[in-house]
N, CA, C and O atoms as a Tripos MOL2 file, in Angstrom:
@<TRIPOS>MOLECULE
protein
  268   267    67     0     0
PROTEIN
NO_CHARGES

@<TRIPOS>ATOM
      1 N         -33.6960  -26.0690   -7.6680 N.3       1 UNK1
      2 CA        -32.7650  -25.7730   -6.6130 C.3       1 UNK1
      3 C         -32.8120  -24.2670   -6.3520 C.2       1 UNK1
      4 O         -32.4610  -23.4730   -7.2240 O.2       1 UNK1
      5 N         -33.2420  -23.8790   -5.1650 N.am      2 UNK2
      6 CA        -33.3760  -22.4690   -4.8360 C.3       2 UNK2
      7 C         -32.1710  -21.9320   -4.0780 C.2       2 UNK2
      8 O         -31.2590  -22.6600   -3.6880 O.2       2 UNK2
      9 N         -32.2190  -20.6500   -3.8970 N.am      3 UNK3
     10 CA        -31.1570  -19.9650   -3.1620 C.3       3 UNK3
     11 C         -31.2560  -20.2960   -1.6800 C.2       3 UNK3
     12 O         -32.3360  -20.2290   -1.0940 O.2       3 UNK3
     13 N         -30.1460  -20.6460   -1.0840 N.am      4 UNK4
     14 CA        -30.1040  -20.9860    0.3340 C.3       4 UNK4
     15 C         -29.1740  -20.0250    1.0560 C.2       4 UNK4
     16 O         -27.9770  -19.9860    0.7710 O.2       4 UNK4
     17 N         -29.7190  -19.2440    1.9930 N.am      5 UNK5
     18 CA        -28.9060  -18.3000    2.7540 C.3       5 UNK5
     19 C         -27.8300  -19.0180    3.5580 C.2       5 UNK5
     20 O         -26.7420  -18.4780    3.7590 O.2       5 UNK5
     21 N         -28.1230  -20.2220    4.0150 N.am      6 UNK6
     22 CA        -27.1510  -20.9810    4.7820 C.3       6 UNK6
     23 C         -25.9070  -21.2930    3.9730 C.2       6 UNK6
     24 O         -24.7970  -21.2720    4.5060 O.2       6 UNK6
     25 N         -26.0820  -21.5830    2.6820 N.am      7 UNK7
     26 CA        -24.9340  -21.8430    1.8160 C.3       7 UNK7
     27 C         -24.0690  -20.5870    1.6690 C.2       7 UNK7
     28 O         -22.8410  -20.6590    1.7180 O.2       7 UNK7
     29 N         -24.7240  -19.4430    1.4900 N.am      8 UNK8
     30 CA        -23.9850  -18.1940    1.3640 C.3       8 UNK8
     31 C         -23.2120  -17.8890    2.6460 C.2       8 UNK8
     32 O         -22.0380  -17.5240    2.5960 O.2       8 UNK8
     33 N         -23.8650  -18.0380    3.7760 N.am      9 UNK9
     34 CA        -23.2000  -17.7750    5.0460 C.3       9 UNK9
     35 C         -22.0640  -18.7580    5.3070 C.2       9 UNK9
     36 O         -21.0380  -18.3780    5.8710 O.2       9 UNK9
     37 N         -22.2320  -20.0010    4.9090 N.am     10 UNK10
     38 CA        -21.1580  -20.9780    5.0480 C.3      10 UNK10
     39 C         -19.9570  -20.6000    4.1940 C.2      10 UNK10
     40 O         -18.8130  -20.7310    4.6290 O.2      10 UNK10
     41 N         -20.2130  -20.1380    3.0000 N.am     11 UNK11
     42 CA        -19.1290  -19.6870    2.1280 C.3      11 UNK11
     43 C         -18.3800  -18.5010    2.7060 C.2      11 UNK11
     44 O         -17.1490  -18.4640    2.6770 O.2      11 UNK11
     45 N         -19.1130  -17.5400    3.2270 N.am     12 UNK12
     46 CA        -18.4830  -16.3710    3.8470 C.3      12 UNK12
     47 C         -17.6760  -16.8020    5.0700 C.2      12 UNK12
     48 O         -16.5790  -16.2920    5.2990 O.2      12 UNK12
     49 N         -18.2050  -17.7230    5.8440 N.am     13 UNK13
     50 CA        -17.4980  -18.2100    7.0290 C.3      13 UNK13
     51 C         -16.1820  -18.8810    6.6490 C.2      13 UNK13
     52 O         -15.1670  -18.6710    7.3130 O.2      13 UNK13
     53 N         -16.1880  -19.6800    5.5950 N.am     14 UNK14
     54 CA        -14.9650  -20.3430    5.1470 C.3      14 UNK14
     55 C         -13.9400  -19.3130    4.6900 C.2      14 UNK14
     56 O         -12.7530  -19.4470    4.9850 O.2      14 UNK14
     57 N         -14.3900  -18.2860    3.9730 N.am     15 UNK15
     58 CA        -13.4760  -17.2260    3.5310 C.3      15 UNK15
     59 C         -12.8400  -16.5440    4.7370 C.2      15 UNK15
     60 O         -11.6330  -16.2990    4.7420 O.2      15 UNK15
     61 N         -13.6330  -16.2360    5.7570 N.am     16 UNK16
     62 CA        -13.0910  -15.5810    6.9480 C.3      16 UNK16
     63 C         -12.0720  -16.4560    7.6660 C.2      16 UNK16
     64 O         -11.0490  -15.9630    8.1420 O.2      16 UNK16
     65 N         -12.3490  -17.7430    7.7440 N.am     17 UNK17
     66 CA        -11.3910  -18.6600    8.3730 C.3      17 UNK17
     67 C         -10.0860  -18.6790    7.5800 C.2      17 UNK17
     68 O          -9.0070  -18.5720    8.1620 O.2      17 UNK17
     69 N         -10.1760  -18.8130    6.2640 N.am     18 UNK18
     70 CA         -8.9730  -18.8550    5.4330 C.3      18 UNK18
     71 C          -8.2050  -17.5410    5.4800 C.2      18 UNK18
     72 O          -6.9740  -17.5470    5.5030 O.2      18 UNK18
     73 N          -8.9110  -16.4180    5.4940 N.am     19 UNK19
     74 CA         -8.2550  -15.1150    5.5600 C.3      19 UNK19
     75 C          -7.5320  -14.9220    6.8900 C.2      19 UNK19
     76 O          -6.5220  -14.2200    6.9500 O.2      19 UNK19
     77 N          -8.0340  -15.5320    7.9410 N.am     20 UNK20
     78 CA         -7.4400  -15.3680    9.2540 C.3      20 UNK20
     79 C          -6.2960  -16.3110    9.5510 C.2      20 UNK20
     80 O          -5.5730  -16.1110   10.5260 O.2      20 UNK20
     81 N          -6.1140  -17.3360    8.7340 N.am     21 UNK21
     82 CA         -5.0590  -18.3170    8.9970 C.3      21 UNK21
     83 C          -3.6520  -17.7240    8.9860 C.2      21 UNK21
     84 O          -2.8860  -17.9440    9.9240 O.2      21 UNK21
     85 N          -3.3060  -16.9840    7.9500 N.am     22 UNK22
     86 CA         -1.9500  -16.4650    7.8360 C.3      22 UNK22
     87 C          -1.6080  -15.4980    8.9710 C.2      22 UNK22
     88 O          -0.5620  -15.6630    9.5980 O.2      22 UNK22
     89 N          -2.4450  -14.4940    9.2620 N.am     23 UNK23
     90 CA         -2.0960  -13.6090   10.3760 C.3      23 UNK23
     91 C          -2.0110  -14.3450   11.7150 C.2      23 UNK23
     92 O          -1.2070  -13.9720   12.5690 O.2      23 UNK23
     93 N          -2.8180  -15.3700   11.9060 N.am     24 UNK24
     94 CA         -2.7930  -16.1260   13.1520 C.3      24 UNK24
     95 C          -1.5220  -16.9710   13.2670 C.2      24 UNK24
     96 O          -0.8760  -17.0010   14.3140 O.2      24 UNK24
     97 N          -1.1750  -17.6590   12.1690 N.am     25 UNK25
     98 CA         -0.0340  -18.5640   12.2050 C.3      25 UNK25
     99 C           1.3070  -17.8500   12.1140 C.2      25 UNK25
    100 O           2.2710  -18.2640   12.7590 O.2      25 UNK25
    101 N           1.3820  -16.7900   11.3270 N.am     26 UNK26
    102 CA          2.6540  -16.0940   11.1260 C.3      26 UNK26
    103 C           2.4000  -14.6070   10.8960 C.2      26 UNK26
    104 O           2.3790  -14.1610    9.7490 O.2      26 UNK26
    105 N           2.2070  -13.8300   11.9660 N.am     27 UNK27
    106 CA          1.8740  -12.4090   11.8100 C.3      27 UNK27
    107 C           2.9620  -11.5950   11.1050 C.2      27 UNK27
    108 O           2.6480  -10.6280   10.4110 O.2      27 UNK27
    109 N           4.2300  -11.9670   11.2690 N.am     28 UNK28
    110 CA          5.3020  -11.2200   10.6130 C.3      28 UNK28
    111 C           5.2280  -11.3130    9.0990 C.2      28 UNK28
    112 O           5.3770  -10.3120    8.3990 O.2      28 UNK28
    113 N           4.9960  -12.5170    8.6000 N.am     29 UNK29
    114 CA          4.8630  -12.7080    7.1500 C.3      29 UNK29
    115 C           3.6160  -11.9940    6.6400 C.2      29 UNK29
    116 O           3.6450  -11.3630    5.5830 O.2      29 UNK29
    117 N           2.5310  -12.0920    7.3850 N.am     30 UNK30
    118 CA          1.2990  -11.4240    6.9760 C.3      30 UNK30
    119 C           1.5160   -9.9140    6.8680 C.2      30 UNK30
    120 O           1.0660   -9.2840    5.9110 O.2      30 UNK30
    121 N           2.2040   -9.3420    7.8490 N.am     31 UNK31
    122 CA          2.4710   -7.9010    7.8270 C.3      31 UNK31
    123 C           3.2800   -7.5130    6.5950 C.2      31 UNK31
    124 O           2.9810   -6.5120    5.9430 O.2      31 UNK31
    125 N           4.3180   -8.3110    6.2710 N.am     32 UNK32
    126 CA          5.1350   -8.0140    5.0810 C.3      32 UNK32
    127 C           4.3070   -8.0990    3.7960 C.2      32 UNK32
    128 O           4.4420   -7.2600    2.9060 O.2      32 UNK32
    129 N           3.4590   -9.1090    3.7110 N.am     33 UNK33
    130 CA          2.6130   -9.2630    2.5200 C.3      33 UNK33
    131 C           1.6690   -8.0740    2.3850 C.2      33 UNK33
    132 O           1.5080   -7.5290    1.2930 O.2      33 UNK33
    133 N           1.0460   -7.6690    3.4900 N.am     34 UNK34
    134 CA          0.1080   -6.5370    3.4410 C.3      34 UNK34
    135 C           0.8190   -5.2470    3.0710 C.2      34 UNK34
    136 O           0.2680   -4.4300    2.3330 O.2      34 UNK34
    137 N           2.0440   -5.0480    3.5750 N.am     35 UNK35
    138 CA          2.8030   -3.8470    3.2140 C.3      35 UNK35
    139 C           3.1680   -3.8620    1.7340 C.2      35 UNK35
    140 O           3.1180   -2.8220    1.0760 O.2      35 UNK35
    141 N           3.5360   -5.0290    1.2020 N.am     36 UNK36
    142 CA          3.8370   -5.1200   -0.2270 C.3      36 UNK36
    143 C           2.5940   -4.8350   -1.0540 C.2      36 UNK36
    144 O           2.6780   -4.1700   -2.0860 O.2      36 UNK36
    145 N           1.4470   -5.3280   -0.6170 N.am     37 UNK37
    146 CA          0.2000   -5.0780   -1.3430 C.3      37 UNK37
    147 C          -0.1620   -3.6000   -1.3170 C.2      37 UNK37
    148 O          -0.7010   -3.0760   -2.2920 O.2      37 UNK37
    149 N           0.1300   -2.9220   -0.2050 N.am     38 UNK38
    150 CA         -0.1780   -1.4920   -0.1010 C.3      38 UNK38
    151 C           0.6350   -0.6730   -1.0890 C.2      38 UNK38
    152 O           0.2250    0.4240   -1.4690 O.2      38 UNK38
    153 N           1.7760   -1.1910   -1.5060 N.am     39 UNK39
    154 CA          2.6410   -0.4660   -2.4430 C.3      39 UNK39
    155 C           2.3590   -0.7920   -3.9020 C.2      39 UNK39
    156 O           2.9830   -0.2160   -4.7920 O.2      39 UNK39
    157 N           1.4360   -1.7000   -4.1600 N.am     40 UNK40
    158 CA          1.1010   -2.0320   -5.5440 C.3      40 UNK40
    159 C           0.2470   -0.9300   -6.1660 C.2      40 UNK40
    160 O          -0.4970   -0.2280   -5.4810 O.2      40 UNK40
    161 N           0.3770   -0.8060   -7.4620 N.am     41 UNK41
    162 CA         -0.4630    0.1380   -8.2000 C.3      41 UNK41
    163 C          -1.9000   -0.3940   -8.2330 C.2      41 UNK41
    164 O          -2.1190   -1.6040   -8.1710 O.2      41 UNK41
    165 N          -2.8760    0.5150   -8.3290 N.am     42 UNK42
    166 CA         -4.2710    0.0640   -8.3790 C.3      42 UNK42
    167 C          -4.5410   -0.9520   -9.4910 C.2      42 UNK42
    168 O          -5.3110   -1.8930   -9.2990 O.2      42 UNK42
    169 N          -3.9190   -0.7670  -10.6350 N.am     43 UNK43
    170 CA         -4.1240   -1.7160  -11.7520 C.3      43 UNK43
    171 C          -3.6440   -3.1100  -11.3660 C.2      43 UNK43
    172 O          -4.3130   -4.0980  -11.6670 O.2      43 UNK43
    173 N          -2.4870   -3.2020  -10.7000 N.am     44 UNK44
    174 CA         -1.9610   -4.5040  -10.2860 C.3      44 UNK44
    175 C          -2.8720   -5.1680   -9.2620 C.2      44 UNK44
    176 O          -3.0730   -6.3810   -9.3080 O.2      44 UNK44
    177 N          -3.4210   -4.3890   -8.3440 N.am     45 UNK45
    178 CA         -4.3580   -4.9360   -7.3630 C.3      45 UNK45
    179 C          -5.6280   -5.4460   -8.0340 C.2      45 UNK45
    180 O          -6.1600   -6.4930   -7.6640 O.2      45 UNK45
    181 N          -6.1090   -4.6940   -9.0270 N.am     46 UNK46
    182 CA         -7.3130   -5.1220   -9.7470 C.3      46 UNK46
    183 C          -7.0700   -6.4280  -10.4870 C.2      46 UNK46
    184 O          -7.9160   -7.3230  -10.4770 O.2      46 UNK46
    185 N          -5.9160   -6.5330  -11.1260 N.am     47 UNK47
    186 CA         -5.5900   -7.7580  -11.8630 C.3      47 UNK47
    187 C          -5.4970   -8.9370  -10.8960 C.2      47 UNK47
    188 O          -6.0190  -10.0150  -11.1810 O.2      47 UNK47
    189 N          -4.8370   -8.7370   -9.7570 N.am     48 UNK48
    190 CA         -4.7230   -9.8070   -8.7640 C.3      48 UNK48
    191 C          -6.1080  -10.1940   -8.2290 C.2      48 UNK48
    192 O          -6.4050  -11.3780   -8.0700 O.2      48 UNK48
    193 N          -6.9440   -9.2020   -7.9550 N.am     49 UNK49
    194 CA         -8.2930   -9.4790   -7.4820 C.3      49 UNK49
    195 C          -9.1120  -10.2360   -8.5120 C.2      49 UNK49
    196 O          -9.8410  -11.1670   -8.1700 O.2      49 UNK49
    197 N          -8.9960   -9.8420   -9.7650 N.am     50 UNK50
    198 CA         -9.7210  -10.5160  -10.8360 C.3      50 UNK50
    199 C          -9.2780  -11.9720  -10.9650 C.2      50 UNK50
    200 O         -10.1040  -12.8710  -11.1220 O.2      50 UNK50
    201 N          -7.9680  -12.1930  -10.8980 N.am     51 UNK51
    202 CA         -7.4530  -13.5690  -10.9890 C.3      51 UNK51
    203 C          -7.9520  -14.4170   -9.8250 C.2      51 UNK51
    204 O          -8.3020  -15.5820  -10.0140 O.2      51 UNK51
    205 N          -7.9890  -13.8470   -8.6310 N.am     52 UNK52
    206 CA         -8.5060  -14.5830   -7.4740 C.3      52 UNK52
    207 C          -9.9900  -14.9040   -7.6450 C.2      52 UNK52
    208 O         -10.4300  -16.0070   -7.3200 O.2      52 UNK52
    209 N         -10.7560  -13.9480   -8.1510 N.am     53 UNK53
    210 CA        -12.1870  -14.2020   -8.3720 C.3      53 UNK53
    211 C         -12.3990  -15.3120   -9.3900 C.2      53 UNK53
    212 O         -13.2380  -16.1900   -9.1880 O.2      53 UNK53
    213 N         -11.6480  -15.2780  -10.4790 N.am     54 UNK54
    214 CA        -11.8050  -16.2980  -11.5140 C.3      54 UNK54
    215 C         -11.3840  -17.6670  -10.9870 C.2      54 UNK54
    216 O         -12.0400  -18.6700  -11.2690 O.2      54 UNK54
    217 N         -10.2920  -17.7130  -10.2240 N.am     55 UNK55
    218 CA         -9.8530  -18.9870   -9.6520 C.3      55 UNK55
    219 C         -10.9210  -19.5320   -8.7030 C.2      55 UNK55
    220 O         -11.2010  -20.7310   -8.7000 O.2      55 UNK55
    221 N         -11.5070  -18.6620   -7.9090 N.am     56 UNK56
    222 CA        -12.5650  -19.0830   -6.9960 C.3      56 UNK56
    223 C         -13.7960  -19.5830   -7.7320 C.2      56 UNK56
    224 O         -14.3850  -20.5910   -7.3440 O.2      56 UNK56
    225 N         -14.1840  -18.8900   -8.7840 N.am     57 UNK57
    226 CA        -15.3400  -19.3260   -9.5640 C.3      57 UNK57
    227 C         -15.0940  -20.6730  -10.2260 C.2      57 UNK57
    228 O         -15.9690  -21.5400  -10.2260 O.2      57 UNK57
    229 N         -13.9110  -20.8480  -10.7850 N.am     58 UNK58
    230 CA        -13.5810  -22.1390  -11.4070 C.3      58 UNK58
    231 C         -13.5530  -23.2580  -10.3730 C.2      58 UNK58
    232 O         -14.0730  -24.3460  -10.6190 O.2      58 UNK58
    233 N         -12.9570  -23.0000   -9.2340 N.am     59 UNK59
    234 CA        -12.9180  -24.0010   -8.1740 C.3      59 UNK59
    235 C         -14.3230  -24.3650   -7.7160 C.2      59 UNK59
    236 O         -14.6370  -25.5390   -7.5190 O.2      59 UNK59
    237 N         -15.1520  -23.3640   -7.5510 N.am     60 UNK60
    238 CA        -16.5390  -23.6060   -7.1510 C.3      60 UNK60
    239 C         -17.2800  -24.4180   -8.2070 C.2      60 UNK60
    240 O         -18.0040  -25.3590   -7.8820 O.2      60 UNK60
    241 N         -17.0960  -24.0490   -9.4750 N.am     61 UNK61
    242 CA        -17.7630  -24.7590  -10.5690 C.3      61 UNK61
    243 C         -17.3710  -26.2380  -10.5770 C.2      61 UNK61
    244 O         -18.2320  -27.1130  -10.6640 O.2      61 UNK61
    245 N         -16.0780  -26.5090  -10.4880 N.am     62 UNK62
    246 CA        -15.6240  -27.8960  -10.5320 C.3      62 UNK62
    247 C         -16.0210  -28.6690   -9.2850 C.2      62 UNK62
    248 O         -16.3080  -29.8640   -9.3580 O.2      62 UNK62
    249 N         -16.0380  -27.9990   -8.1490 N.am     63 UNK63
    250 CA        -16.4560  -28.6740   -6.9120 C.3      63 UNK63
    251 C         -17.9370  -29.0360   -6.9660 C.2      63 UNK63
    252 O         -18.3310  -30.1110   -6.5130 O.2      63 UNK63
    253 N         -18.7580  -28.1440   -7.5190 N.am     64 UNK64
    254 CA        -20.1950  -28.3890   -7.5900 C.3      64 UNK64
    255 C         -20.5690  -29.3600   -8.7010 C.2      64 UNK64
    256 O         -21.5590  -30.0810   -8.5770 O.2      64 UNK64
    257 N         -19.7950  -29.3930   -9.7890 N.am     65 UNK65
    258 CA        -20.1380  -30.2810  -10.8980 C.3      65 UNK65
    259 C         -19.7880  -31.7360  -10.5750 C.2      65 UNK65
    260 O         -20.2300  -32.6480  -11.2740 O.2      65 UNK65
    261 N         -19.0050  -31.9550   -9.5290 N.am     66 UNK66
    262 CA        -18.6420  -33.3130   -9.1570 C.3      66 UNK66
    263 C         -19.7360  -34.0590   -8.4190 C.2      66 UNK66
    264 O         -19.6130  -35.2630   -8.1940 O.2      66 UNK66
    265 N         -20.8130  -33.3680   -8.0340 N.am     67 UNK67
    266 CA        -21.9130  -34.0010   -7.2900 C.3      67 UNK67
    267 C         -22.7860  -34.8440   -8.1750 C.2      67 UNK67
    268 O         -23.7520  -35.4410   -7.7000 O.2      67 UNK67
@<TRIPOS>BOND
     1     1     2 1
     2     2     3 1
     3     3     4 2
     4     3     5 am
     5     5     6 1
     6     6     7 1
     7     7     8 2
     8     7     9 am
     9     9    10 1
    10    10    11 1
    11    11    12 2
    12    11    13 am
    13    13    14 1
    14    14    15 1
    15    15    16 2
    16    15    17 am
    17    17    18 1
    18    18    19 1
    19    19    20 2
    20    19    21 am
    21    21    22 1
    22    22    23 1
    23    23    24 2
    24    23    25 am
    25    25    26 1
    26    26    27 1
    27    27    28 2
    28    27    29 am
    29    29    30 1
    30    30    31 1
    31    31    32 2
    32    31    33 am
    33    33    34 1
    34    34    35 1
    35    35    36 2
    36    35    37 am
    37    37    38 1
    38    38    39 1
    39    39    40 2
    40    39    41 am
    41    41    42 1
    42    42    43 1
    43    43    44 2
    44    43    45 am
    45    45    46 1
    46    46    47 1
    47    47    48 2
    48    47    49 am
    49    49    50 1
    50    50    51 1
    51    51    52 2
    52    51    53 am
    53    53    54 1
    54    54    55 1
    55    55    56 2
    56    55    57 am
    57    57    58 1
    58    58    59 1
    59    59    60 2
    60    59    61 am
    61    61    62 1
    62    62    63 1
    63    63    64 2
    64    63    65 am
    65    65    66 1
    66    66    67 1
    67    67    68 2
    68    67    69 am
    69    69    70 1
    70    70    71 1
    71    71    72 2
    72    71    73 am
    73    73    74 1
    74    74    75 1
    75    75    76 2
    76    75    77 am
    77    77    78 1
    78    78    79 1
    79    79    80 2
    80    79    81 am
    81    81    82 1
    82    82    83 1
    83    83    84 2
    84    83    85 am
    85    85    86 1
    86    86    87 1
    87    87    88 2
    88    87    89 am
    89    89    90 1
    90    90    91 1
    91    91    92 2
    92    91    93 am
    93    93    94 1
    94    94    95 1
    95    95    96 2
    96    95    97 am
    97    97    98 1
    98    98    99 1
    99    99   100 2
   100    99   101 am
   101   101   102 1
   102   102   103 1
   103   103   104 2
   104   103   105 am
   105   105   106 1
   106   106   107 1
   107   107   108 2
   108   107   109 am
   109   109   110 1
   110   110   111 1
   111   111   112 2
   112   111   113 am
   113   113   114 1
   114   114   115 1
   115   115   116 2
   116   115   117 am
   117   117   118 1
   118   118   119 1
   119   119   120 2
   120   119   121 am
   121   121   122 1
   122   122   123 1
   123   123   124 2
   124   123   125 am
   125   125   126 1
   126   126   127 1
   127   127   128 2
   128   127   129 am
   129   129   130 1
   130   130   131 1
   131   131   132 2
   132   131   133 am
   133   133   134 1
   134   134   135 1
   135   135   136 2
   136   135   137 am
   137   137   138 1
   138   138   139 1
   139   139   140 2
   140   139   141 am
   141   141   142 1
   142   142   143 1
   143   143   144 2
   144   143   145 am
   145   145   146 1
   146   146   147 1
   147   147   148 2
   148   147   149 am
   149   149   150 1
   150   150   151 1
   151   151   152 2
   152   151   153 am
   153   153   154 1
   154   154   155 1
   155   155   156 2
   156   155   157 am
   157   157   158 1
   158   158   159 1
   159   159   160 2
   160   159   161 am
   161   161   162 1
   162   162   163 1
   163   163   164 2
   164   163   165 am
   165   165   166 1
   166   166   167 1
   167   167   168 2
   168   167   169 am
   169   169   170 1
   170   170   171 1
   171   171   172 2
   172   171   173 am
   173   173   174 1
   174   174   175 1
   175   175   176 2
   176   175   177 am
   177   177   178 1
   178   178   179 1
   179   179   180 2
   180   179   181 am
   181   181   182 1
   182   182   183 1
   183   183   184 2
   184   183   185 am
   185   185   186 1
   186   186   187 1
   187   187   188 2
   188   187   189 am
   189   189   190 1
   190   190   191 1
   191   191   192 2
   192   191   193 am
   193   193   194 1
   194   194   195 1
   195   195   196 2
   196   195   197 am
   197   197   198 1
   198   198   199 1
   199   199   200 2
   200   199   201 am
   201   201   202 1
   202   202   203 1
   203   203   204 2
   204   203   205 am
   205   205   206 1
   206   206   207 1
   207   207   208 2
   208   207   209 am
   209   209   210 1
   210   210   211 1
   211   211   212 2
   212   211   213 am
   213   213   214 1
   214   214   215 1
   215   215   216 2
   216   215   217 am
   217   217   218 1
   218   218   219 1
   219   219   220 2
   220   219   221 am
   221   221   222 1
   222   222   223 1
   223   223   224 2
   224   223   225 am
   225   225   226 1
   226   226   227 1
   227   227   228 2
   228   227   229 am
   229   229   230 1
   230   230   231 1
   231   231   232 2
   232   231   233 am
   233   233   234 1
   234   234   235 1
   235   235   236 2
   236   235   237 am
   237   237   238 1
   238   238   239 1
   239   239   240 2
   240   239   241 am
   241   241   242 1
   242   242   243 1
   243   243   244 2
   244   243   245 am
   245   245   246 1
   246   246   247 1
   247   247   248 2
   248   247   249 am
   249   249   250 1
   250   250   251 1
   251   251   252 2
   252   251   253 am
   253   253   254 1
   254   254   255 1
   255   255   256 2
   256   255   257 am
   257   257   258 1
   258   258   259 1
   259   259   260 2
   260   259   261 am
   261   261   262 1
   262   262   263 1
   263   263   264 2
   264   263   265 am
   265   265   266 1
   266   266   267 1
   267   267   268 2
@<TRIPOS>SUBSTRUCTURE
     1 UNK1         2 RESIDUE 1 A UNK
     2 UNK2         6 RESIDUE 1 A UNK
     3 UNK3        10 RESIDUE 1 A UNK
     4 UNK4        14 RESIDUE 1 A UNK
     5 UNK5        18 RESIDUE 1 A UNK
     6 UNK6        22 RESIDUE 1 A UNK
     7 UNK7        26 RESIDUE 1 A UNK
     8 UNK8        30 RESIDUE 1 A UNK
     9 UNK9        34 RESIDUE 1 A UNK
    10 UNK10       38 RESIDUE 1 A UNK
    11 UNK11       42 RESIDUE 1 A UNK
    12 UNK12       46 RESIDUE 1 A UNK
    13 UNK13       50 RESIDUE 1 A UNK
    14 UNK14       54 RESIDUE 1 A UNK
    15 UNK15       58 RESIDUE 1 A UNK
    16 UNK16       62 RESIDUE 1 A UNK
    17 UNK17       66 RESIDUE 1 A UNK
    18 UNK18       70 RESIDUE 1 A UNK
    19 UNK19       74 RESIDUE 1 A UNK
    20 UNK20       78 RESIDUE 1 A UNK
    21 UNK21       82 RESIDUE 1 A UNK
    22 UNK22       86 RESIDUE 1 A UNK
    23 UNK23       90 RESIDUE 1 A UNK
    24 UNK24       94 RESIDUE 1 A UNK
    25 UNK25       98 RESIDUE 1 A UNK
    26 UNK26      102 RESIDUE 1 A UNK
    27 UNK27      106 RESIDUE 1 A UNK
    28 UNK28      110 RESIDUE 1 A UNK
    29 UNK29      114 RESIDUE 1 A UNK
    30 UNK30      118 RESIDUE 1 A UNK
    31 UNK31      122 RESIDUE 1 A UNK
    32 UNK32      126 RESIDUE 1 A UNK
    33 UNK33      130 RESIDUE 1 A UNK
    34 UNK34      134 RESIDUE 1 A UNK
    35 UNK35      138 RESIDUE 1 A UNK
    36 UNK36      142 RESIDUE 1 A UNK
    37 UNK37      146 RESIDUE 1 A UNK
    38 UNK38      150 RESIDUE 1 A UNK
    39 UNK39      154 RESIDUE 1 A UNK
    40 UNK40      158 RESIDUE 1 A UNK
    41 UNK41      162 RESIDUE 1 A UNK
    42 UNK42      166 RESIDUE 1 A UNK
    43 UNK43      170 RESIDUE 1 A UNK
    44 UNK44      174 RESIDUE 1 A UNK
    45 UNK45      178 RESIDUE 1 A UNK
    46 UNK46      182 RESIDUE 1 A UNK
    47 UNK47      186 RESIDUE 1 A UNK
    48 UNK48      190 RESIDUE 1 A UNK
    49 UNK49      194 RESIDUE 1 A UNK
    50 UNK50      198 RESIDUE 1 A UNK
    51 UNK51      202 RESIDUE 1 A UNK
    52 UNK52      206 RESIDUE 1 A UNK
    53 UNK53      210 RESIDUE 1 A UNK
    54 UNK54      214 RESIDUE 1 A UNK
    55 UNK55      218 RESIDUE 1 A UNK
    56 UNK56      222 RESIDUE 1 A UNK
    57 UNK57      226 RESIDUE 1 A UNK
    58 UNK58      230 RESIDUE 1 A UNK
    59 UNK59      234 RESIDUE 1 A UNK
    60 UNK60      238 RESIDUE 1 A UNK
    61 UNK61      242 RESIDUE 1 A UNK
    62 UNK62      246 RESIDUE 1 A UNK
    63 UNK63      250 RESIDUE 1 A UNK
    64 UNK64      254 RESIDUE 1 A UNK
    65 UNK65      258 RESIDUE 1 A UNK
    66 UNK66      262 RESIDUE 1 A UNK
    67 UNK67      266 RESIDUE 1 A UNK
């Protein structure tokens, strides 16, 4: 099984769609969330980013192992 650019681009496209949902559906809530994130310490942002990456990797692993 080789690397497929189409799979990578599909993944990026899904991320962009999901990232755009909240600002599109409720811009006021999105603005408040972004302002709260701007006030977080760098360490807290790193921890949140790391947790999101690990959750994404686990989700991907379980989704792919089901095939």
